[in-house]
N, C-alpha and C positions, 0 to 999 in steps of 0.2 A: 504494500500500500504506500502510495506517495504522500508525503507530508504536504498539507495545504499551505498555500502562501498568500500573503496579503500585500498587494501593491497599492501605493499611493500615487494618484495622478494629479499633476499640477499643470494648469494652463498658464502660459505667459501673457494671456490676454484677459482683460476684465469685461470685454464686450459680451453681452448676453448671447448674441447670435454668432459668436466667434467660431470660425472654422476649427480652431485648435480645441476649443471645448467640445465641439462636435466630434473631432477625432478621438478624444478621450472617451466620449460616450460610445463611439463605434468600437473602441477597444474593449469596453465592457461586454460586448457581444461576441468578441473574437478570442477571449481568454481561454487558456487551457482549462480543462474541467476542474482542476484542483486549485484554481487561483481566483481571488476576488480583487476588484479594483474599486477603491473609494476615491472620489474626486474632491480635492480641496480647493476652495475658492479663495483667491488671494485678496478679494475685496475686503478692505478694512485693515490690512496689514500696514501700519504706519511707516513713514519714511525712517530708515535706519539712522539713528543718532547715537554715536558712541557714548555720549553723556548719559544715556538712559539704558545702556545695555545690561547693567546689573539689575535693573527693575523693568523688564520688558512689558510691553502692553499685552493685554489679554489675547489679542489676535496672534501675537508672536508666540506666546506660550502655547496656544492651541496648535499652531503650525509645527512647532518643535515637538510637541507631544505626538502629533499624527505621524511625523517623520520617524520618530523613535519606535512607534508601534508597528510601522510597516516593515516588511521584509525587503522591499525594493521600491524604487521610485521610477515613475514614468512621467517624463516632462514633454509637453507639447508646446512648442514655441512658434509664435509668428516672427517675422523679421521686420524690424523697424530701422531704417537708415543703415542697412547692411549689418545689423548686429542684434543683440539681445534686447528685448523690451525692458524699460526701466523697472516696471513692476516685478518682473521675474528676477532681475539682478538684485533688487532691493530685498526680496524674500530670501534669496540665497545668502546675502550678507547678514540679514537679521537672524536667520536660523543658524548661522555659523559662529555667532558671538555669544558671550564673551570668549576670548581666546581660551582654548582648552575645553570648551563646552559645546562644540559644534554638534548639531543633531545629524548632520550629513555624513560624518566620518564613517567610512567603511560600508556605506549603503550602496548596493549595486544599483545602477541607473541605466535607463535607456532613454533616448531622445528621439523625437519626431517633430514634424511641423507641417503646417498647411498654409498656403498663401495663394492669392489670386494670380500672382506672377508666375513666371516660368521656372524659377529656381526653387520653389517650394520651401523656402526658409533655409536654404543650404548654408548661407554665410552666418546666419544667427546660430545654427546648430554647431558650426565649427568653433565659433567664439564660446559658446556654452561649454563645449567639451574641454576647452582650456581651463574653465573654472573647476572641472572635476579633478584636475591634477592636484591643486592645492587643497581641495576639500577631501582628498583621499577616497574618491568614489570610483570603484571599478565600473567601467562603462562597456555596454554592449556596442560593438563597433559595426556589426552587420546584421541585418540589412539596414541601409540608410533609408529612412522613410521620409521622403520629401514630397508632399502632396502638392503638386503644382496645379495651376488653374483650378483652385479649390471651388470656385463658383460653379464649375461644371462637375466636379468630383462628388459633391454633396447635393442631395435632393433638397427641395424647399423645406421639408420637415427636419433637415439636419442630418439625415442618415447618409452614411458613406456608400455611394453607389458604384464607385470606380473599382472594378474587379482587381486590377493590378495593385492598387493601394490597399485593398482588403487583404490580399495575399501577403504583401510585404509587412503590413501591420501584424497580421497573425503570426508570421515568422519572427518578428521582433519580440512579441510577447513570449513565444516559445523559448527564444534565446535568452530572454531576461529570466525566465523561470529556471532554465538550465544553469545559468551563471549563478543565480541566487542559491540554488541547491548545492552546487559545487563549492561555493564559499562557505556555506553552513557546514558541509561535511568536513571540509578542511579545518575549519575552526573547532569542530567537535573532536577531530583527531589530534589536535595539538595538545 
């Protein structure tokens, strides 16, 4: 019997009709049978201010708690000005502080993104992967899920209708589950 896993999904967009929120919702229907995915909304996470890191806001406390409770993280990011949206970078910073108390440390992570443009958030994903180095987050590298022309890949109700994107997303979720189990096994054998 395979151990069940809990993934935490985070969208780098606050927009209610976000393609990236829709991609996370699509992921909930493509999960391996023994995996669940909870989506955390970054709405209300205040701007990170190091003066307040020792007494974080309730939204930051909830975010850190959800990260710690999860076995792995799935991030869906749009691309703003060739990079990571401010709301996502802010959440990354807030949950990594104060020094030595990062909720991200050691969490396996996978990243995907959707965009109306032709690159499907590729540049933002590459920038985001750089953050994983200092956060000490093992990352699923393949497949890269870059849903381009998202306005055509999703139906009006927000469902992902593009078969290639569904296939890649399903494989990404399988690979995240595999990586997560490998890391847990390695940790248990230490």
